N, C-alpha and C positions, 0 to 999 in steps of 0.2 A: 686239486679241484680240476676236473677235466670238463672241457666245454664240448658239448655234443657238436658233431660236424653237420652243418646245414648243407644240403645238396645244391641250394641256390646261391650259396656264398661264393663269389668269384675268387677269393683268396686261395692260394695253393701253398700250404705250409712247406712242402718239399722244395719249393722254388725260392724261398727266402734266403738271402745271403747277407751276412753282416758286412757293414762298410769298413773298409780298411783304407787308411790314408795313404797316398802315394809316397813311396820311399825317397824319390829323388826331389830335392828342393822343398822348401817351405813356401807357403803362399806369400809371405812377406819378404821373399828373397829377391829384392830389387837392387841391381848394381848401380843405379843412378847416383846415389849420394857418393859412392866410392869414386866413380868416374869424375863427377864434378869436383870432388876434393882434390884429385890428382891434377885436373885442369887448372884449378885455382892456384895450386902450388906452382905449376909451370908458368902460368901467366903472371903471377906475382914476381917470380924470379926474372922474367923477361922485362917486366915493368921496372924493377929495381936496377937491374944491370944495364939495360939498354936505354933507360929513361924514356920509355914509351908510355904515355899516359893512357892510351886506349887499352894496352895490355893490363895495366893496373885496374882499370874499370871493369874489364872483362873478368879479371880475377875476383873482384868484389862481387860481381854478379854470379859467377860460378860457386863461390863460397856461400853466398846467400841461399842458392838452390840446394847445395849440399847440407847446409844447416837446417833448412826447412824440411828436407826429406829424410832426416836421420830417424832411426828407430831408437827406442828407449835404451837398448842394450848395446848401442854402438859406443865406440871410444870417443868420449866427449873432448878429451885433451887434444886429440889430433884435429878434430873439427874446429875447435876454438883456436888452435894455433894457426890453422889455415886461414880462418877468418881474420885474425889479428895481422897475419903476414900480408893479406890483401889490403887491409886498411892502412898499414904502414907503407905499402907500395904506393897507394894513391897519395897519401900525405907527403912522402918523400919526393915523388915526381913533381908535385906542385910547389914544394919548398925549393927545389932546384931550379924550376922554371915556372914562375907564376903566370905566364901568358896562357890565354885560353887554348884548349886542345884543338888541334886541327888533325882531322883524319887523313891518313896518307892516300886513301883511294878517292877522297872527295876534291882534291885540288889538282 
């Protein structure tokens, strides 16, 4: 079925181009969860090895951000292991020294 061309119609069929998605990157390609996961691991290790409570809390904060920003197809084992490592860093730092946390830059 052919539609007759109306001269007052502003559409130009020869100018129509089909949309093609960009080849580089996907719209959901956000590296924030990966960066926060790495930071969580680093701060957890610093909190455990050097017995720094503020590092353990920063690790818990970073792992929470990483967990909140993950996509459905990400590796959940790595995210959860990072989260559990940061929780264990907080718990172990308070088991070794139950005194309240003092920040090194505040005193």
